[in-house]
C-alpha positions, 0 to 999 in steps of 0.5 A, spaced: 836 261 103 833 258 098 837 253 093 832 256 087 835 259 081 831 264 078 832 266 071 828 272 069 826 272 062 820 275 058 820 275 050 819 282 050 826 283 053 828 282 045 825 289 044 831 292 046 833 293 039 837 298 035 835 296 028 837 292 022 845 292 022 846 294 029 851 289 032 847 288 039 842 284 035 837 281 040 837 274 036 843 273 040 839 272 046 833 269 043 838 263 040 841 263 047 834 262 051 832 257 045 839 253 046 838 252 053 831 250 053 833 245 048 838 242 052 833 242 058 837 247 062 830 250 065 827 243 066 830 242 073 825 243 079 830 248 082 830 253 076 824 258 076 823 262 070 819 268 072 817 274 068 819 281 068 816 288 071 819 294 068 823 299 072 819 305 074 822 312 074 824 311 082 828 305 080 832 308 074 833 315 078 838 311 083 843 311 077 840 316 072 839 323 072 831 325 071 833 329 065 836 324 062 830 319 063 825 324 060 830 325 054 830 317 053 822 317 053 822 323 049 826 320 044 823 314 043 816 317 042 818 322 037 824 319 034 828 325 034 835 324 036 838 328 042 846 328 042 846 332 048 844 325 052 848 321 047 841 319 043 841 318 036 849 316 035 851 310 031 852 306 037 846 308 040 840 310 035 834 312 037 828 307 036 821 306 038 819 305 045 826 305 047 825 307 054 820 302 055 825 296 052 831 299 056 826 300 063 824 292 062 832 290 061 833 294 068 827 291 071 829 284 070 836 285 073 833 289 079 828 283 080 834 278 079 838 282 084 832 282 089 831 275 089 838 273 091 838 278 096 831 276 099 833 269 100 828 267 095 833 264 090 841 263 091 843 265 084 839 269 079 840 271 072 838 276 066 842 274 060 839 280 056 842 285 062 849 287 063 849 294 059 855 297 063 857 303 059 851 307 060 852 313 064 848 317 069 846 322 064 848 319 057 847 313 053 854 310 051 856 303 047 849 300 046 847 302 053 841 306 055 840 305 062 845 301 066 842 295 069 847 292 073 849 299 076 841 300 078 841 293 081 847 294 085 844 301 087 838 297 089 842 292 093 845 298 097 838 301 098 836 294 101 841 294 106 847 291 103 854 294 105 859 290 101 857 288 094 862 286 089 862 286 081 866 282 077 866 284 069 869 280 064 866 283 058 872 285 053 870 292 054 871 296 060 865 296 065 866 304 065 859 306 067 858 301 073 865 304 075 863 311 075 857 310 079 860 307 085 867 310 084 867 313 091 863 308 094 867 304 099 861 299 099 862 297 092 868 293 089 868 293 081 873 289 078 873 289 070 878 285 066 878 287 059 882 289 053 887 295 054 884 301 053 889 303 048 886 299 043 879 299 045 872 303 047 871 306 051 878 308 052 878 307 060 880 302 065 887 303 066 890 300 073 891 307 076 883 308 076 883 305 083 877 309 086 875 316 089 878 319 095 873 315 100 874 309 096 881 307 095 882 301 092 875 300 090 875 300 082 880 295 079 882 294 072 886 289 069 888 291 062 889 285 058 894 286 051 891 285 045 891 277 043 890 274 050 887 267 049 884 263 054 890 261 058 893 268 059 886 271 061 885 265 066 892 267 069 890 274 070 883 273 073 886 268 078 892 273 079 887 278 081 880 276 083 880 271 088 885 275 093 881 281 092 874 278 093 877 274 099 879 280 102 873 284 101 868 279 103 862 281 099 855 279 102 853 278 094 857 277 088 854 281 081 857 279 075 857 281 068 859 276 062 860 279 056 863 274 051 866 279 046 872 276 049 872 271 044 877 270 038 871 271 033 868 277 036 868 282 030 869 288 035 875 286 039 882 283 039 882 278 045 882 270 043 878 266 048 874 260 046 867 258 048 871 253 052 875 259 056 869 263 057 865 256 060 871 256 065 871 263 067 863 262 068 865 256 073 871 260 076 866 265 078 861 260 081 866 257 085 868 264 088 860 266 089 860 260 094 867 261 097 866 269 098 859 270 098 855 265 101 853 262 094 849 269 093 850 270 086 847 275 080 849 274 073 848 278 067 849 278 060 853 283 056 857 284 050 858 279 044 857 280 037 858 273 034 851 272 034 850 264 032 857 261 033 859 264 040 854 268 044 848 262 045 853 257 047 857 261 052 851 264 055 848 257 055 854 254 059 853 260 064 845 258 065 847 251 066 853 253 071 848 257 075 843 251 075 848 247 078 848 242 072 854 244 067 853 241 060 859 237 058 863 240 053 862 235 048 855 235 048 852 236 041 847 242 040 840 239 038 838 239 031 832 242 032 836 248 035 841 248 029 835 248 024 832 254 029 838 258 028 839 257 021 831 259 020 833 265 024 839 268 021 841 264 015 847 261 018 850 254 020 850 253 027 855 250 031 854 242 032 858 241 039 858 245 045 865 246 045 871 248 040 875 242 043 880 247 047 882 245 054 884 251 058 889 251 063 894 257 066 900 257 070 899 260 077 902 267 078 905 265 084 909 260 081 913 266 078 912 272 072 916 274 066 917 282 067 918 282 059 911 279 058 906 284 057 901 280 060 905 279 066 906 287 066 899 288 066 898 283 072 903 287 076 900 294 074 893 292 077 896 288 083 901 294 085 895 299 084 890 296 088 892 290 093 895 295 098 889 298 099 886 291 101 891 289 106 894 284 101 901 284 099 902 285 091 909 281 091 906 275 094 
């Protein structure tokens, strides 16, 4: 396997744009790539920045119904909503070229997965991807085509037998879970705010896989207000043991950073430092359980200047094997670029001054603590299916 890191990027990925005022503003990805460039993340000889080819209909049909693909294409050409397919809602307004922009995101995510599976790269990333809510025949939650699911389906088509998907977006990764709910070859793990409080209203621990794949769907439903230390406690109480038992051939991760305390659409309380720690943990796990084969995608994140660029630049640097020291100043040229693009004052350092830590679950838990009850519910729901004792 090559030690190269593949960054799949084209400025045209910013054409996935629902228009002014929509929370999923492409400037967040533009600022991320600009910050990473300014900090030299792509300067390493091991980092390859490659272009993008749109997914064709054959690829899209690995997950999406032909009628839905036709509807997306038509809506983007005519501007006419199609409510039967979730097109034209407040969350998913129709925009010109919607099919082409969405197919480009999917193509980038498939290219990242194929680079790692073929051995052309050890790690690969599409920060514009991670559109995890789209269903087989419906747009949902700002997502038109489900690029992570399409990429995983492509890996299965290429011969993969065990693919693990870990989703750390604040919203449940419902579309990816639905695509593989009855497929034992795919383990989907989602850590998200409790669906009692947040869209899409799914992701309870009892959603644990279909009749042919019991234990293959894992949901950690975190209480509102969970911060860095609690989030990391839940992650380490569930994810490493399941990945070790599943033994994936490749690890696919979604890094929505809307778990941040400043995010306007959710209620978790993580910092950029906590999110950086999560990226590090997933990198370690890729090497521990998947031979280093790691494919990463972006996802949600709606604090466009203060959070997304820093969190995902830390992710890109982690993938490149050259983590950025938290105290590193953000470059002045990037601060000025962010001001010109958004009118906002950009953050001056890559840290928020936090030092995340966590108390290990094995050291004991409190049954009166809502976080610990959430952890226990997940472990009880899925650990036995993997031959793991949930009480240990």
